[in-house]
C-alpha positions in Angstrom: 14.3 25.4 -17.0 16.6 25.0 -14.0 15.9 22.7 -11.1 17.9 21.2 -8.3 15.8 18.0 -8.3 13.7 16.3 -10.9 11.1 13.7 -9.6 9.8 11.2 -12.1 6.1 10.5 -11.3 3.3 12.5 -9.8 1.9 9.8 -7.5 1.7 10.3 -3.8 5.3 9.3 -3.1 6.7 11.5 -5.8 4.6 14.5 -4.7 5.4 14.1 -1.0 9.2 13.8 -1.7 9.1 16.8 -4.0 7.2 18.8 -1.4 9.6 17.9 1.3 12.7 18.9 -0.7 11.1 22.1 -1.9 10.3 23.0 1.7 14.1 23.3 2.2 14.4 26.0 -0.4 15.3 23.9 -3.5 13.9 24.2 -7.0 12.0 20.9 -7.7 10.2 19.8 -10.8 8.0 16.7 -11.2 7.7 15.0 -14.5 4.4 13.1 -15.0 3.9 11.0 -18.1 0.1 11.4 -18.1 -1.8 14.5 -19.1 -3.6 14.6 -15.7 -2.6 13.9 -12.1 -4.4 11.0 -10.5 -5.2 8.9 -13.5 -5.4 6.1 -14.3 -6.6 4.8 -10.8 -5.1 1.4 -9.9 -5.9 1.3 -6.2 -8.5 0.1 -3.8 -8.2 3.4 -1.9 -8.4 1.9 1.6 -6.2 3.9 4.1 -6.1 4.2 7.8 -7.3 7.5 9.2 -4.0 7.7 11.1 -2.1 7.1 7.8 -4.1 9.9 6.2 -2.7 12.2 8.9 0.8 10.9 8.1 0.3 12.3 4.6 -0.7 15.6 6.0 -4.4 15.2 4.9 -7.6 15.6 6.9 -10.8 13.6 6.2 -13.2 15.7 4.2 -16.2 15.1 2.0 -15.1 14.4 -1.6 -11.8 12.9 -0.4 -13.1 10.4 2.1 -16.0 8.3 0.7 -16.7 6.2 3.7 -15.2 5.3 7.1 -14.8 1.9 8.8 -14.5 0.6 12.3 -12.9 -2.7 11.3 -12.9 -5.7 9.0 -14.5 -9.1 8.8 -12.2 -11.9 7.7 -13.8 -14.9 6.0 -12.0 -18.2 6.0 -12.1 -20.5 2.9 -15.1 -22.4 4.4 -16.9 -19.2 5.5 -15.9 -18.9 9.2 -15.9 -15.2 10.2 -13.4 -13.3 12.4 -14.6 -9.8 13.1 -11.8 -7.4 14.1 -13.2 -4.1 15.2 -12.1 -1.0 17.1 -14.2 1.3 19.2 -14.7 3.8 16.4 -13.6 4.7 12.9 -10.0 3.6 12.2 -10.0 3.5 8.4 -11.5 5.1 5.3 -11.8 4.6 1.6 -10.7 7.6 -0.5 -11.1 8.9 -4.0 -7.6 8.4 -5.2 -7.9 10.9 -7.9 -8.9 13.5 -5.4 -6.1 12.5 -3.0 -3.5 12.8 -5.7 -4.8 16.2 -6.8 -4.8 17.6 -3.3 -1.2 16.5 -2.8 -0.3 18.0 -6.2 -2.0 21.4 -5.3 -0.1 21.4 -2.0 3.2 20.7 -3.7 2.6 23.5 -6.2 1.7 25.8 -3.3 5.1 24.9 -1.9 7.0 25.9 -5.0 7.1 22.5 -6.9 6.5 22.7 -10.6 4.5 19.8 -12.1 5.0 19.2 -15.8 2.4 16.9 -17.4 2.8 14.7 -20.5 6.5 14.2 -19.8 7.2 10.5 -20.2 10.8 9.9 -19.2 12.3 7.0 -21.2 16.0 7.5 -20.3 18.0 8.6 -17.3 21.7 9.1 -17.5 24.0 9.9 -14.6 27.1 11.9 -15.2 29.8 13.5 -13.1 28.1 16.9 -13.3 24.4 15.9 -13.1 21.5 13.8 -14.3 19.9 14.0 -17.7 16.3 12.9 -18.1 14.9 12.5 -21.6 11.8 11.5 -23.5 9.7 12.4 -26.6 9.3 15.9 -25.1 13.0 16.6 -25.0 15.4 16.5 -22.1 16.1 18.0 -18.7 19.4 18.3 -16.8 19.7 18.8 -13.0 22.0 17.8 -10.1 19.8 15.1 -8.7 16.7 12.9 -9.5 14.2 10.7 -7.7 12.4 7.9 -9.5 8.8 7.5 -8.3 7.1 6.3 -11.4 5.5 3.0 -10.1 6.4 -0.6 -10.0 6.9 -0.9 -13.8 9.7 1.6 -13.7 11.9 1.4 -16.7 14.5 3.7 -15.1 15.5 1.6 -12.1 17.6 -0.8 -14.1 19.1 2.1 -16.0 20.5 3.3 -12.6 22.2 -0.1 -12.2 19.8 -1.2 -9.5 17.8 -4.4 -9.1 14.1 -4.0 -9.8 11.3 -5.4 -7.6 11.0 -9.2 -7.6 8.4 -10.0 -10.3 7.3 -13.2 -8.6 6.0 -10.9 -5.8 3.7 -9.0 -8.2 0.2 -10.3 -8.6 -2.4 -9.1 -11.3 -5.6 -7.7 -9.8 -9.1 -6.9 -10.9 -11.5 -4.5 -9.3 -15.0 -3.1 -10.1 -17.5 -0.7 -8.4 -20.9 -2.3 -8.1 -24.3 -1.7 -6.5 -24.8 -4.4 -4.0 -26.0 -5.1 -0.4 -23.2 -5.6 2.1 -23.3 -7.0 5.6 -22.2 -3.7 7.1 -21.5 -0.3 5.6 -18.8 0.4 8.2 -16.9 -2.9 7.9 -14.5 -4.0 5.2 -14.6 -7.6 4.0 -11.5 -9.8 3.4 -12.1 -13.2 1.8 -9.4 -15.8 2.0 -8.9 -19.1 0.2 -6.7 -20.9 -2.4 -9.7 -21.6 -4.7 -10.9 -18.0 -4.5 -7.7 -16.0 -4.7 -4.6 -18.1 -4.5 -1.6 -16.2 -3.1 -3.7 -13.2 -1.8 -7.4 -12.4 -1.1 -10.6 -10.7 -2.3 -11.9 -7.5 -0.8 -15.3 -5.8 -0.5 -15.0 -2.1 0.5 -18.4 -0.4 1.0 -18.6 3.1 -0.5 -21.9 4.0 1.0 -25.3 4.5 -0.7 -25.5 0.9 -1.7 -22.2 0.8 -3.6 -19.1 -1.2 -3.0 -15.6 -1.5 -4.5 -14.9 -5.2 -5.0 -11.7 -6.8 -6.2 -9.1 -9.4 -5.8 -5.5 -10.3 -6.7 -4.3 -13.9 -7.2 -1.5 -16.1 -8.6 -2.1 -18.7 -11.3 -5.6 -17.5 -12.2 -6.9 -14.8 -14.5 -8.1 -12.3 -11.8 -11.0 -11.1 -14.0 -12.4 -14.6 -14.2 -11.8 -15.1 -10.4 -13.5 -11.8 -9.6 -16.5 -12.6 -11.9 -16.9 -15.9 -10.0 -16.6 -14.2 -6.6 -19.2 -11.5 -7.5 -21.6 -14.2 -8.6 -21.1 -16.3 -5.4 -20.9 -13.4 -2.9 -23.4 -10.9 -4.2 -25.4 -12.7 -6.9 -24.1 -10.3 -9.5 -23.1 -11.0 -13.1 -20.3 -8.9 -14.6 -19.4 -9.8 -18.1 -15.7 -8.9 -18.1 -14.2 -7.1 -15.1 -11.1 -5.1 -16.1 -7.5 -5.5 -15.0 -6.9 -3.0 -12.3 -3.2 -2.8 -11.9 -1.1 -5.1 -9.8 -0.5 -5.9 -6.1 3.1 -5.7 -4.9 3.9 -8.1 -2.0 7.7 -8.6 -2.5 8.9 -5.9 -0.2 11.6 -3.2 -0.8 14.4 -3.7 -3.4 17.8 -4.4 -1.9 19.3 -1.0 -2.8 17.3 2.2 -3.7 20.0 4.7 -4.5 22.9 5.5 -6.7 25.1 8.6 -7.2 22.7 11.5 -7.7 19.5 9.4 -7.8 17.1 7.6 -5.5 14.1 5.4 -6.0 10.9 5.6 -3.8 7.4 4.2 -3.7 6.2 1.2 -5.7 9.3 1.4 -7.9 11.3 0.7 -4.7 8.9 -2.0 -3.5 7.8 0.2 -0.5 4.4 -1.5 -0.2 3.1 -3.7 2.6 3.8 -7.4 1.7 0.7 -8.4 3.6 -1.8 -6.3 1.7 0.0 -4.5 -1.1 -0.9 -1.1 0.3 1.8 1.4 -0.5 0.3 4.9 -0.2 1.0 5.4 3.6 4.3 3.5 4.0 5.5 4.7 0.6 4.6 8.3 1.7 6.5 7.9 5.0 9.5 6.6 3.1 9.3 9.5 0.6 9.2 12.1 3.4 12.2 10.6 5.2 14.2 10.1 2.1 13.3 13.7 1.0 14.7 15.2 4.2 18.0 13.3 3.8 18.2 14.3 0.1 17.7 17.9 1.1 20.7 17.6 3.4 22.8 16.1 0.6 21.8 19.0 -1.7 22.7 21.5 1.0 26.1 19.9 1.5 26.7 19.8 -2.3 27.6 16.1 -2.0 25.5 13.8 -4.2 27.9 10.9 -4.3 26.6 7.4 -3.9 27.9 7.3 -0.3 26.0 10.5 0.5 22.8 9.3 -1.3 22.9 6.2 0.8 21.6 8.4 3.7 18.3 8.6 1.8 17.8 4.8 2.2 19.1 4.7 5.7 16.5 7.3 6.7 13.6 5.1 6.0 15.1 1.6 6.4 16.3 2.3 10.0 12.7 3.1 11.0 10.6 0.9 8.7 13.1 -1.9 7.7 12.0 -4.2 10.6 8.4 -3.6 9.8 8.8 -4.6 6.2 10.6 -7.8 7.3 7.9 -8.6 9.8 5.2 -8.2 7.2 7.1 -10.3 4.7 7.2 -13.1 7.2 3.5 -12.8 7.7 2.8 -12.9 4.0 5.1 -15.9 3.6 3.3 -17.7 6.4 -0.2 -16.9 4.9 1.0 -18.1 1.4 2.0 -21.4 2.9 -1.1 -22.1 5.0 -3.5 -24.6 3.5 -7.2 -23.8 3.5 -7.9 -26.2 6.3 -5.4 -24.5 8.6 -6.8 -21.0 7.7 -10.3 -22.3 8.6 -9.0 -23.6 11.9 -7.0 -20.4 12.7 -9.9 -18.0 12.0 -12.5 -20.2 13.7 -10.3 -20.6 16.8 -9.6 -16.8 17.1 -13.3 -16.0 16.6 -14.4 -18.5 19.2 -11.8 -17.2 21.7 -13.3 -13.7 21.2 -10.0 -12.2 20.1 -11.4 -10.0 17.3 -12.3 -7.0 19.5 -9.1 -7.1 21.5 -7.1 -7.4 18.3 -8.9 -4.4 16.8 -8.0 -2.4 19.9 -4.2 -3.0 19.7 -3.4 -3.7 16.0 -2.2 -1.0 13.7 -3.5 -1.1 10.2 -0.2 0.3 8.8 2.2 -1.5 11.0 1.2 -5.2 11.0 4.0 -6.3 13.3 1.7 -5.1 16.0 -0.4 -8.2 15.2 2.6 -10.5 15.6 3.5 -8.9 18.9 0.0 -8.9 20.3 -1.5 -12.2 19.2 0.4 -14.6 21.5 -0.5 -12.7 24.6 -4.1 -12.3 23.5 -4.5 -16.0 22.8 -2.9 -16.9 26.1 -5.2 -14.6 28.1 -8.2 -15.7 26.2 -7.4 -19.4 26.8 -6.8 -18.6 30.5 -10.3 -17.0 30.8 -11.8 -20.0 29.0 -10.2 -22.5 31.3 -11.4 -20.6 34.4 -15.0 -20.5 33.2 -17.6 -23.1 34.0 -17.9 -25.9 31.4 -21.3 -24.7 30.3 -19.9 -21.3 29.3 -17.0 -22.7 27.3 -17.4 -22.1 23.6 -16.0 -24.5 21.0 -12.2 -24.8 20.9 -10.5 -27.0 18.3 -9.6 -30.3 19.9 -12.0 -30.1 22.8 -15.4 -31.7 23.4 
């Protein structure tokens, strides 16, 4: 078969990039190693409703399992900080359904998806790209690698892979359990619970919840089993590994002559939470537009392909850096300081204000908003009568 572009991987980023390039009139094929799109599922499935719109998707039954108005953050000692908006701002999705809807949309746009096509080798030549595997080989002018963080092809392109010290093993299960609120996500922090990250409880409705954690230095299956016992009184014999969480940020360079890298393979996930569907999807769309221009110009040199990285890095580069700083700060904070921070923010009543201004996909909004919110809250506290002042660390 003939194609202008071959995309390796039929996850959201690969499908969005393929759809974008095909919309400019090019022949695009997606090579997916599994026999079905959307499996296996290695994702908590928590997305912002705004982010769902970025992907060109609308909330609908079957795709969206539940909606949320905010989150409750639990400090290591159990102090609670509730961050909530005035209405639904996030949702939990069926990832298999999401991937399949994106695949159907890509196919409607002219993309051909070939299943059971494990690509083991990528070779760049002066006249094109050759992708090969047990199924045979395919030659085309350009390629995009979107096969996930374990990509075997990134190094073959002469590029640096993601930093493996920024990848944490995770475990997740779906259970029947009572939760504090069906429309609030729970985030549990603490070095004894989930060192280097956190645990999550995502209500699915009807008394079910998706519960998981990622951590460093512990077996996440053991840590999750302990958390389920403590938080919900549940006994799970052996929770499975459920993929990994990427918190290292983007790789230094995501292009070579005739090829680009997007999604988890390029480290395009939020360092704060590991979420990569929305930001990875935005990167894929932006890179896809630039790649279409390169194909139109007939220039797929390394210099021309660098425009694919500039397209997303100019917009999202500062955001990735801000989130990396936040993650580094959280990783260094001892439990006692996390307790103090969350308790102070809660007592100052900042949660609702933070929920109003913070953006779930762009966490730099928190860094920008927090100083002024704290200052205004302290000013209100100082003006109030002593009897109305709630506890503030260091005061009587």
